[in-house]
TORKOL-4160 file (C-alpha; in steps of 0.2 Angstrom, whole numbers, padded with zeros to 4 digits, m for minus):
401
<pt num="1" X="0260" Y="0127" Z="m0146"/>
<pt num="2" X="0241" Y="0127" Z="m0145"/>
<pt num="3" X="0241" Y="0146" Z="m0143"/>
<pt num="4" X="0249" Y="0149" Z="m0160"/>
<pt num="5" X="0234" Y="0148" Z="m0172"/>
<pt num="6" X="0235" Y="0161" Z="m0186"/>
<pt num="7" X="0217" Y="0157" Z="m0191"/>
<pt num="8" X="0209" Y="0160" Z="m0174"/>
<pt num="9" X="0201" Y="0177" Z="m0171"/>
<pt num="10" X="0207" Y="0178" Z="m0153"/>
<pt num="11" X="0225" Y="0175" Z="m0159"/>
<pt num="12" X="0223" Y="0188" Z="m0173"/>
<pt num="13" X="0216" Y="0201" Z="m0160"/>
<pt num="14" X="0232" Y="0199" Z="m0150"/>
<pt num="15" X="0246" Y="0187" Z="m0155"/>
<pt num="16" X="0259" Y="0193" Z="m0143"/>
<pt num="17" X="0255" Y="0181" Z="m0129"/>
<pt num="18" X="0256" Y="0167" Z="m0141"/>
<pt num="19" X="0273" Y="0173" Z="m0147"/>
<pt num="20" X="0280" Y="0173" Z="m0129"/>
<pt num="21" X="0275" Y="0155" Z="m0127"/>
<pt num="22" X="0284" Y="0151" Z="m0144"/>
<pt num="23" X="0300" Y="0160" Z="m0138"/>
<pt num="24" X="0299" Y="0150" Z="m0121"/>
<pt num="25" X="0297" Y="0134" Z="m0131"/>
<pt num="26" X="0314" Y="0136" Z="m0140"/>
<pt num="27" X="0323" Y="0144" Z="m0155"/>
<pt num="28" X="0314" Y="0134" Z="m0169"/>
<pt num="29" X="0298" Y="0124" Z="m0169"/>
<pt num="30" X="0289" Y="0115" Z="m0183"/>
<pt num="31" X="0271" Y="0120" Z="m0187"/>
<pt num="32" X="0262" Y="0106" Z="m0195"/>
<pt num="33" X="0247" Y="0115" Z="m0203"/>
<pt num="34" X="0258" Y="0126" Z="m0214"/>
<pt num="35" X="0273" Y="0114" Z="m0215"/>
<pt num="36" X="0285" Y="0128" Z="m0209"/>
<pt num="37" X="0298" Y="0130" Z="m0196"/>
<pt num="38" X="0294" Y="0145" Z="m0185"/>
<pt num="39" X="0308" Y="0156" Z="m0179"/>
<pt num="40" X="0302" Y="0168" Z="m0165"/>
<pt num="41" X="0318" Y="0175" Z="m0157"/>
<pt num="42" X="0325" Y="0192" Z="m0163"/>
<pt num="43" X="0343" Y="0186" Z="m0164"/>
<pt num="44" X="0339" Y="0171" Z="m0175"/>
<pt num="45" X="0327" Y="0181" Z="m0186"/>
<pt num="46" X="0340" Y="0195" Z="m0189"/>
<pt num="47" X="0354" Y="0182" Z="m0193"/>
<pt num="48" X="0343" Y="0172" Z="m0204"/>
<pt num="49" X="0338" Y="0187" Z="m0215"/>
<pt num="50" X="0356" Y="0189" Z="m0219"/>
<pt num="51" X="0360" Y="0171" Z="m0221"/>
<pt num="52" X="0363" Y="0167" Z="m0240"/>
<pt num="53" X="0360" Y="0148" Z="m0237"/>
<pt num="54" X="0341" Y="0154" Z="m0237"/>
<pt num="55" X="0332" Y="0162" Z="m0251"/>
<pt num="56" X="0316" Y="0170" Z="m0256"/>
<pt num="57" X="0316" Y="0159" Z="m0271"/>
<pt num="58" X="0324" Y="0142" Z="m0276"/>
<pt num="59" X="0321" Y="0140" Z="m0295"/>
<pt num="60" X="0337" Y="0149" Z="m0299"/>
<pt num="61" X="0346" Y="0134" Z="m0292"/>
<pt num="62" X="0333" Y="0120" Z="m0292"/>
<pt num="63" X="0318" Y="0113" Z="m0301"/>
<pt num="64" X="0302" Y="0110" Z="m0291"/>
<pt num="65" X="0306" Y="0092" Z="m0291"/>
<pt num="66" X="0324" Y="0093" Z="m0286"/>
<pt num="67" X="0318" Y="0104" Z="m0271"/>
<pt num="68" X="0305" Y="0092" Z="m0266"/>
<pt num="69" X="0291" Y="0104" Z="m0270"/>
<pt num="70" X="0275" Y="0104" Z="m0281"/>
<pt num="71" X="0274" Y="0116" Z="m0295"/>
<pt num="72" X="0260" Y="0129" Z="m0292"/>
<pt num="73" X="0243" Y="0125" Z="m0301"/>
<pt num="74" X="0243" Y="0131" Z="m0319"/>
<pt num="75" X="0228" Y="0142" Z="m0316"/>
<pt num="76" X="0239" Y="0152" Z="m0304"/>
<pt num="77" X="0252" Y="0156" Z="m0317"/>
<pt num="78" X="0247" Y="0175" Z="m0320"/>
<pt num="79" X="0250" Y="0178" Z="m0301"/>
<pt num="80" X="0267" Y="0169" Z="m0301"/>
<pt num="81" X="0273" Y="0177" Z="m0317"/>
<pt num="82" X="0270" Y="0194" Z="m0309"/>
<pt num="83" X="0276" Y="0189" Z="m0292"/>
<pt num="84" X="0292" Y="0179" Z="m0297"/>
<pt num="85" X="0299" Y="0193" Z="m0308"/>
<pt num="86" X="0299" Y="0206" Z="m0294"/>
<pt num="87" X="0315" Y="0209" Z="m0285"/>
<pt num="88" X="0308" Y="0204" Z="m0268"/>
<pt num="89" X="0306" Y="0186" Z="m0275"/>
<pt num="90" X="0322" Y="0186" Z="m0285"/>
<pt num="91" X="0340" Y="0181" Z="m0279"/>
<pt num="92" X="0357" Y="0188" Z="m0285"/>
<pt num="93" X="0362" Y="0192" Z="m0299"/>
<pt num="94" X="0344" Y="0196" Z="m0305"/>
<pt num="95" X="0340" Y="0204" Z="m0288"/>
<pt num="96" X="0356" Y="0214" Z="m0288"/>
<pt num="97" X="0353" Y="0221" Z="m0306"/>
<pt num="98" X="0335" Y="0226" Z="m0303"/>
<pt num="99" X="0338" Y="0234" Z="m0286"/>
<pt num="100" X="0352" Y="0244" Z="m0292"/>
<pt num="101" X="0341" Y="0252" Z="m0305"/>
<pt num="102" X="0326" Y="0255" Z="m0293"/>
<pt num="103" X="0337" Y="0261" Z="m0279"/>
<pt num="104" X="0341" Y="0277" Z="m0289"/>
<pt num="105" X="0323" Y="0283" Z="m0286"/>
<pt num="106" X="0325" Y="0280" Z="m0267"/>
<pt num="107" X="0341" Y="0288" Z="m0263"/>
<pt num="108" X="0341" Y="0299" Z="m0247"/>
<pt num="109" X="0342" Y="0315" Z="m0258"/>
<pt num="110" X="0327" Y="0309" Z="m0269"/>
<pt num="111" X="0316" Y="0304" Z="m0254"/>
<pt num="112" X="0321" Y="0320" Z="m0245"/>
<pt num="113" X="0315" Y="0330" Z="m0260"/>
<pt num="114" X="0298" Y="0322" Z="m0258"/>
<pt num="115" X="0295" Y="0329" Z="m0240"/>
<pt num="116" X="0286" Y="0345" Z="m0245"/>
<pt num="117" X="0274" Y="0335" Z="m0257"/>
<pt num="118" X="0271" Y="0322" Z="m0244"/>
<pt num="119" X="0268" Y="0335" Z="m0230"/>
<pt num="120" X="0256" Y="0345" Z="m0241"/>
<pt num="121" X="0246" Y="0330" Z="m0246"/>
<pt num="122" X="0245" Y="0324" Z="m0228"/>
<pt num="123" X="0239" Y="0341" Z="m0222"/>
<pt num="124" X="0225" Y="0342" Z="m0236"/>
<pt num="125" X="0219" Y="0324" Z="m0231"/>
<pt num="126" X="0218" Y="0328" Z="m0213"/>
<pt num="127" X="0210" Y="0345" Z="m0217"/>
<pt num="128" X="0196" Y="0335" Z="m0226"/>
<pt num="129" X="0194" Y="0323" Z="m0211"/>
<pt num="130" X="0193" Y="0338" Z="m0199"/>
<pt num="131" X="0180" Y="0347" Z="m0210"/>
<pt num="132" X="0169" Y="0332" Z="m0210"/>
<pt num="133" X="0170" Y="0331" Z="m0191"/>
<pt num="134" X="0178" Y="0314" Z="m0192"/>
<pt num="135" X="0177" Y="0298" Z="m0202"/>
<pt num="136" X="0187" Y="0283" Z="m0206"/>
<pt num="137" X="0206" Y="0286" Z="m0203"/>
<pt num="138" X="0210" Y="0272" Z="m0214"/>
<pt num="139" X="0200" Y="0277" Z="m0230"/>
<pt num="140" X="0202" Y="0296" Z="m0227"/>
<pt num="141" X="0220" Y="0298" Z="m0223"/>
<pt num="142" X="0230" Y="0282" Z="m0221"/>
<pt num="143" X="0226" Y="0274" Z="m0238"/>
<pt num="144" X="0226" Y="0289" Z="m0250"/>
<pt num="145" X="0243" Y="0296" Z="m0244"/>
<pt num="146" X="0255" Y="0282" Z="m0248"/>
<pt num="147" X="0245" Y="0277" Z="m0263"/>
<pt num="148" X="0246" Y="0294" Z="m0271"/>
<pt num="149" X="0265" Y="0296" Z="m0267"/>
<pt num="150" X="0270" Y="0279" Z="m0275"/>
<pt num="151" X="0258" Y="0282" Z="m0289"/>
<pt num="152" X="0266" Y="0299" Z="m0292"/>
<pt num="153" X="0283" Y="0292" Z="m0292"/>
<pt num="154" X="0278" Y="0278" Z="m0304"/>
<pt num="155" X="0269" Y="0290" Z="m0315"/>
<pt num="156" X="0252" Y="0283" Z="m0314"/>
<pt num="157" X="0239" Y="0297" Z="m0319"/>
<pt num="158" X="0228" Y="0302" Z="m0305"/>
<pt num="159" X="0212" Y="0297" Z="m0315"/>
<pt num="160" X="0219" Y="0279" Z="m0316"/>
<pt num="161" X="0222" Y="0276" Z="m0297"/>
<pt num="162" X="0206" Y="0270" Z="m0291"/>
<pt num="163" X="0209" Y="0251" Z="m0294"/>
<pt num="164" X="0227" Y="0251" Z="m0287"/>
<pt num="165" X="0222" Y="0248" Z="m0269"/>
<pt num="166" X="0209" Y="0234" Z="m0273"/>
<pt num="167" X="0222" Y="0226" Z="m0285"/>
<pt num="168" X="0235" Y="0227" Z="m0272"/>
<pt num="169" X="0224" Y="0220" Z="m0258"/>
<pt num="170" X="0219" Y="0205" Z="m0269"/>
<pt num="171" X="0237" Y="0201" Z="m0274"/>
<pt num="172" X="0243" Y="0202" Z="m0256"/>
<pt num="173" X="0230" Y="0190" Z="m0251"/>
<pt num="174" X="0241" Y="0176" Z="m0258"/>
<pt num="175" X="0254" Y="0180" Z="m0245"/>
<pt num="176" X="0243" Y="0174" Z="m0231"/>
<pt num="177" X="0246" Y="0156" Z="m0225"/>
<pt num="178" X="0237" Y="0143" Z="m0235"/>
<pt num="179" X="0226" Y="0155" Z="m0245"/>
<pt num="180" X="0209" Y="0148" Z="m0251"/>
<pt num="181" X="0204" Y="0145" Z="m0269"/>
<pt num="182" X="0193" Y="0161" Z="m0269"/>
<pt num="183" X="0208" Y="0171" Z="m0263"/>
<pt num="184" X="0219" Y="0163" Z="m0276"/>
<pt num="185" X="0206" Y="0167" Z="m0290"/>
<pt num="186" X="0205" Y="0185" Z="m0284"/>
<pt num="187" X="0224" Y="0187" Z="m0284"/>
<pt num="188" X="0225" Y="0179" Z="m0302"/>
<pt num="189" X="0212" Y="0191" Z="m0309"/>
<pt num="190" X="0220" Y="0206" Z="m0301"/>
<pt num="191" X="0237" Y="0201" Z="m0308"/>
<pt num="192" X="0230" Y="0199" Z="m0325"/>
<pt num="193" X="0221" Y="0216" Z="m0324"/>
<pt num="194" X="0236" Y="0226" Z="m0316"/>
<pt num="195" X="0248" Y="0218" Z="m0328"/>
<pt num="196" X="0238" Y="0223" Z="m0343"/>
<pt num="197" X="0236" Y="0241" Z="m0337"/>
<pt num="198" X="0255" Y="0243" Z="m0334"/>
<pt num="199" X="0259" Y="0235" Z="m0351"/>
<pt num="200" X="0249" Y="0249" Z="m0359"/>
<pt num="201" X="0256" Y="0263" Z="m0348"/>
<pt num="202" X="0274" Y="0257" Z="m0352"/>
<pt num="203" X="0270" Y="0258" Z="m0371"/>
<pt num="204" X="0264" Y="0276" Z="m0368"/>
<pt num="205" X="0280" Y="0280" Z="m0358"/>
<pt num="206" X="0290" Y="0273" Z="m0372"/>
<pt num="207" X="0282" Y="0285" Z="m0384"/>
<pt num="208" X="0282" Y="0300" Z="m0372"/>
<pt num="209" X="0294" Y="0298" Z="m0358"/>
<pt num="210" X="0291" Y="0308" Z="m0342"/>
<pt num="211" X="0301" Y="0311" Z="m0326"/>
<pt num="212" X="0293" Y="0296" Z="m0317"/>
<pt num="213" X="0301" Y="0280" Z="m0312"/>
<pt num="214" X="0293" Y="0269" Z="m0326"/>
<pt num="215" X="0301" Y="0281" Z="m0339"/>
<pt num="216" X="0317" Y="0279" Z="m0329"/>
<pt num="217" X="0317" Y="0260" Z="m0330"/>
<pt num="218" X="0313" Y="0261" Z="m0349"/>
<pt num="219" X="0328" Y="0273" Z="m0351"/>
<pt num="220" X="0339" Y="0262" Z="m0341"/>
<pt num="221" X="0335" Y="0247" Z="m0352"/>
<pt num="222" X="0338" Y="0257" Z="m0368"/>
<pt num="223" X="0355" Y="0262" Z="m0361"/>
<pt num="224" X="0360" Y="0244" Z="m0359"/>
<pt num="225" X="0354" Y="0239" Z="m0341"/>
<pt num="226" X="0344" Y="0225" Z="m0347"/>
<pt num="227" X="0327" Y="0225" Z="m0339"/>
<pt num="228" X="0313" Y="0214" Z="m0348"/>
<pt num="229" X="0295" Y="0221" Z="m0349"/>
<pt num="230" X="0289" Y="0208" Z="m0337"/>
<pt num="231" X="0303" Y="0214" Z="m0324"/>
<pt num="232" X="0297" Y="0232" Z="m0327"/>
<pt num="233" X="0279" Y="0227" Z="m0324"/>
<pt num="234" X="0283" Y="0216" Z="m0309"/>
<pt num="235" X="0294" Y="0230" Z="m0301"/>
<pt num="236" X="0280" Y="0243" Z="m0303"/>
<pt num="237" X="0267" Y="0231" Z="m0295"/>
<pt num="238" X="0280" Y="0227" Z="m0281"/>
<pt num="239" X="0283" Y="0245" Z="m0277"/>
<pt num="240" X="0265" Y="0250" Z="m0277"/>
<pt num="241" X="0260" Y="0235" Z="m0266"/>
<pt num="242" X="0275" Y="0237" Z="m0254"/>
<pt num="243" X="0275" Y="0255" Z="m0255"/>
<pt num="244" X="0258" Y="0257" Z="m0247"/>
<pt num="245" X="0252" Y="0241" Z="m0239"/>
<pt num="246" X="0264" Y="0242" Z="m0224"/>
<pt num="247" X="0262" Y="0261" Z="m0222"/>
<pt num="248" X="0243" Y="0260" Z="m0222"/>
<pt num="249" X="0243" Y="0246" Z="m0209"/>
<pt num="250" X="0256" Y="0254" Z="m0198"/>
<pt num="251" X="0246" Y="0270" Z="m0198"/>
<pt num="252" X="0230" Y="0262" Z="m0192"/>
<pt num="253" X="0238" Y="0250" Z="m0181"/>
<pt num="254" X="0248" Y="0264" Z="m0173"/>
<pt num="255" X="0234" Y="0276" Z="m0170"/>
<pt num="256" X="0223" Y="0261" Z="m0163"/>
<pt num="257" X="0238" Y="0258" Z="m0151"/>
<pt num="258" X="0239" Y="0276" Z="m0146"/>
<pt num="259" X="0220" Y="0277" Z="m0142"/>
<pt num="260" X="0223" Y="0262" Z="m0131"/>
<pt num="261" X="0238" Y="0270" Z="m0122"/>
<pt num="262" X="0231" Y="0287" Z="m0118"/>
<pt num="263" X="0246" Y="0292" Z="m0107"/>
<pt num="264" X="0258" Y="0290" Z="m0122"/>
<pt num="265" X="0246" Y="0299" Z="m0133"/>
<pt num="266" X="0245" Y="0313" Z="m0121"/>
<pt num="267" X="0264" Y="0314" Z="m0120"/>
<pt num="268" X="0265" Y="0314" Z="m0140"/>
<pt num="269" X="0252" Y="0328" Z="m0141"/>
<pt num="270" X="0262" Y="0338" Z="m0128"/>
<pt num="271" X="0278" Y="0336" Z="m0137"/>
<pt num="272" X="0278" Y="0333" Z="m0156"/>
<pt num="273" X="0297" Y="0331" Z="m0156"/>
<pt num="274" X="0293" Y="0313" Z="m0151"/>
<pt num="275" X="0286" Y="0309" Z="m0168"/>
<pt num="276" X="0302" Y="0301" Z="m0175"/>
<pt num="277" X="0304" Y="0289" Z="m0161"/>
<pt num="278" X="0285" Y="0286" Z="m0160"/>
<pt num="279" X="0285" Y="0281" Z="m0178"/>
<pt num="280" X="0298" Y="0268" Z="m0174"/>
<pt num="281" X="0290" Y="0262" Z="m0158"/>
<pt num="282" X="0273" Y="0260" Z="m0166"/>
<pt num="283" X="0280" Y="0249" Z="m0180"/>
<pt num="284" X="0288" Y="0238" Z="m0167"/>
<pt num="285" X="0274" Y="0238" Z="m0155"/>
<pt num="286" X="0261" Y="0231" Z="m0168"/>
<pt num="287" X="0271" Y="0226" Z="m0183"/>
<pt num="288" X="0262" Y="0227" Z="m0200"/>
<pt num="289" X="0271" Y="0213" Z="m0207"/>
<pt num="290" X="0271" Y="0198" Z="m0195"/>
<pt num="291" X="0279" Y="0185" Z="m0204"/>
<pt num="292" X="0292" Y="0183" Z="m0218"/>
<pt num="293" X="0296" Y="0167" Z="m0227"/>
<pt num="294" X="0313" Y="0160" Z="m0233"/>
<pt num="295" X="0317" Y="0143" Z="m0242"/>
<pt num="296" X="0332" Y="0133" Z="m0236"/>
<pt num="297" X="0343" Y="0131" Z="m0251"/>
<pt num="298" X="0357" Y="0123" Z="m0241"/>
<pt num="299" X="0355" Y="0113" Z="m0225"/>
<pt num="300" X="0356" Y="0124" Z="m0209"/>
<pt num="301" X="0356" Y="0120" Z="m0190"/>
<pt num="302" X="0347" Y="0130" Z="m0177"/>
<pt num="303" X="0350" Y="0126" Z="m0159"/>
<pt num="304" X="0354" Y="0108" Z="m0163"/>
<pt num="305" X="0339" Y="0106" Z="m0175"/>
<pt num="306" X="0344" Y="0102" Z="m0193"/>
<pt num="307" X="0333" Y="0110" Z="m0205"/>
<pt num="308" X="0335" Y="0101" Z="m0222"/>
<pt num="309" X="0336" Y="0109" Z="m0240"/>
<pt num="310" X="0319" Y="0111" Z="m0247"/>
<pt num="311" X="0311" Y="0116" Z="m0230"/>
<pt num="312" X="0302" Y="0133" Z="m0227"/>
<pt num="313" X="0306" Y="0144" Z="m0213"/>
<pt num="314" X="0294" Y="0157" Z="m0206"/>
<pt num="315" X="0302" Y="0171" Z="m0197"/>
<pt num="316" X="0290" Y="0179" Z="m0185"/>
<pt num="317" X="0294" Y="0198" Z="m0186"/>
<pt num="318" X="0280" Y="0202" Z="m0173"/>
<pt num="319" X="0288" Y="0190" Z="m0160"/>
<pt num="320" X="0306" Y="0196" Z="m0164"/>
<pt num="321" X="0300" Y="0214" Z="m0161"/>
<pt num="322" X="0293" Y="0209" Z="m0143"/>
<pt num="323" X="0309" Y="0199" Z="m0138"/>
<pt num="324" X="0313" Y="0203" Z="m0120"/>
<pt num="325" X="0331" Y="0198" Z="m0124"/>
<pt num="326" X="0332" Y="0214" Z="m0135"/>
<pt num="327" X="0319" Y="0226" Z="m0129"/>
<pt num="328" X="0316" Y="0232" Z="m0112"/>
<pt num="329" X="0298" Y="0230" Z="m0107"/>
<pt num="330" X="0293" Y="0224" Z="m0124"/>
<pt num="331" X="0274" Y="0223" Z="m0121"/>
<pt num="332" X="0274" Y="0242" Z="m0116"/>
<pt num="333" X="0272" Y="0256" Z="m0128"/>
<pt num="334" X="0286" Y="0268" Z="m0125"/>
<pt num="335" X="0286" Y="0282" Z="m0138"/>
<pt num="336" X="0302" Y="0289" Z="m0132"/>
<pt num="337" X="0311" Y="0272" Z="m0134"/>
<pt num="338" X="0329" Y="0275" Z="m0140"/>
<pt num="339" X="0336" Y="0258" Z="m0141"/>
<pt num="340" X="0324" Y="0251" Z="m0154"/>
<pt num="341" X="0332" Y="0239" Z="m0167"/>
<pt num="342" X="0315" Y="0233" Z="m0173"/>
<pt num="343" X="0316" Y="0222" Z="m0189"/>
<pt num="344" X="0299" Y="0228" Z="m0197"/>
<pt num="345" X="0308" Y="0233" Z="m0213"/>
<pt num="346" X="0317" Y="0217" Z="m0214"/>
<pt num="347" X="0336" Y="0215" Z="m0216"/>
<pt num="348" X="0350" Y="0209" Z="m0227"/>
<pt num="349" X="0349" Y="0211" Z="m0246"/>
<pt num="350" X="0330" Y="0211" Z="m0246"/>
<pt num="351" X="0329" Y="0226" Z="m0233"/>
<pt num="352" X="0315" Y="0237" Z="m0238"/>
<pt num="353" X="0321" Y="0249" Z="m0251"/>
<pt num="354" X="0306" Y="0261" Z="m0247"/>
<pt num="355" X="0310" Y="0262" Z="m0228"/>
<pt num="356" X="0315" Y="0280" Z="m0229"/>
<pt num="357" X="0300" Y="0285" Z="m0239"/>
<pt num="358" X="0288" Y="0275" Z="m0227"/>
<pt num="359" X="0296" Y="0284" Z="m0212"/>
<pt num="360" X="0293" Y="0301" Z="m0220"/>
<pt num="361" X="0274" Y="0297" Z="m0224"/>
<pt num="362" X="0271" Y="0290" Z="m0207"/>
<pt num="363" X="0279" Y="0305" Z="m0199"/>
<pt num="364" X="0269" Y="0317" Z="m0210"/>
<pt num="365" X="0252" Y="0310" Z="m0207"/>
<pt num="366" X="0256" Y="0309" Z="m0188"/>
<pt num="367" X="0262" Y="0327" Z="m0188"/>
<pt num="368" X="0247" Y="0333" Z="m0198"/>
<pt num="369" X="0234" Y="0324" Z="m0186"/>
<pt num="370" X="0243" Y="0330" Z="m0170"/>
<pt num="371" X="0243" Y="0348" Z="m0177"/>
<pt num="372" X="0226" Y="0349" Z="m0186"/>
<pt num="373" X="0216" Y="0336" Z="m0175"/>
<pt num="374" X="0223" Y="0338" Z="m0158"/>
<pt num="375" X="0207" Y="0331" Z="m0150"/>
<pt num="376" X="0206" Y="0316" Z="m0162"/>
<pt num="377" X="0197" Y="0301" Z="m0153"/>
<pt num="378" X="0192" Y="0283" Z="m0157"/>
<pt num="379" X="0173" Y="0283" Z="m0162"/>
<pt num="380" X="0170" Y="0265" Z="m0162"/>
<pt num="381" X="0180" Y="0249" Z="m0159"/>
<pt num="382" X="0188" Y="0243" Z="m0175"/>
<pt num="383" X="0186" Y="0226" Z="m0184"/>
<pt num="384" X="0203" Y="0218" Z="m0187"/>
<pt num="385" X="0206" Y="0210" Z="m0204"/>
<pt num="386" X="0205" Y="0191" Z="m0204"/>
<pt num="387" X="0223" Y="0191" Z="m0210"/>
<pt num="388" X="0239" Y="0185" Z="m0200"/>
<pt num="389" X="0254" Y="0189" Z="m0211"/>
<pt num="390" X="0248" Y="0207" Z="m0216"/>
<pt num="391" X="0241" Y="0214" Z="m0200"/>
<pt num="392" X="0229" Y="0228" Z="m0201"/>
<pt num="393" X="0211" Y="0234" Z="m0198"/>
<pt num="394" X="0196" Y="0235" Z="m0209"/>
<pt num="395" X="0194" Y="0253" Z="m0204"/>
<pt num="396" X="0197" Y="0265" Z="m0189"/>
<pt num="397" X="0182" Y="0276" Z="m0185"/>
<pt num="398" X="0187" Y="0293" Z="m0177"/>
<pt num="399" X="0179" Y="0309" Z="m0171"/>
<pt num="400" X="0186" Y="0326" Z="m0168"/>
<pt num="401" X="0184" Y="0329" Z="m0150"/>
């Protein structure tokens, strides 16, 4: 298991050979540095995401002591208060109650109505990139598009949006394996600042409701669907973070993969009808969220190995998406791939509620770039972020022909 080293720059540059080694080594393996059980196979990851003996949280059933875990340090409390009241880290019935309310904003009909807005915004951003003769695809297109869309849905005024991405990046740092004290301190500070901003915005929306999602959550609470203010704040932060983080990274990871596979890029440029399958394949090929964790609430067995209550399982999405038992030629980029049951959006009750919106955003930016920047080219080798769980690039310098 020496090849699996989530802090090694060589591993971060290309983790997929190490995943092949993990899969060859068995269905579950203990990783001492993080105290987690690694699950690398698609069939197991897919099944465990739906297994109710596992949970994103455990405090709905156990105390820290009962579960054999140490409570987080008191100085981390603002982060955990914010994180633990979002539906991603809640289990039923609280998860069910909040997801039911939020899902009204993400119905297929609602998301379909956003298509013209997303397409227009993507076109304007790409026009700016073309007019400048190139730039940073991440900062100029990949980032502003999903941030603007989810901020618009939430009702965050345009003038207030500048700190959203930095807050999100600092909070998401805590999802990495064994985060440092500095990372934790940044996450706590961002949690405090983001929460304070949203508390003020909620107060404004109570006084003057709009057509946005925050106003909708307030109205639902007032009509009897109980949602505490903390749950509203945590839900808004989760939607902002999850609503753009994966999309940003999927965009730059995807275009970097295209530049490294010129025959596939040429096929896409020749046939824009490939965009829908290209979006799915690029999310599979270089997965933006490489790992998802679950707590073992009731003892389980995987391939003869008993995993006790209180253990933590790390499901390796990146490995599952390259499993040759499920994908033909998994190491090859095939933009026309039809049989593509990737799990980049998770599965089970925590399946990504924003998946339809993410697909629209990814397709819109790809289509705009293909139409308006048909000679887009890599201008410099990008630097990869020093993260494992959330996989992305520091930037992606591009030129126009």
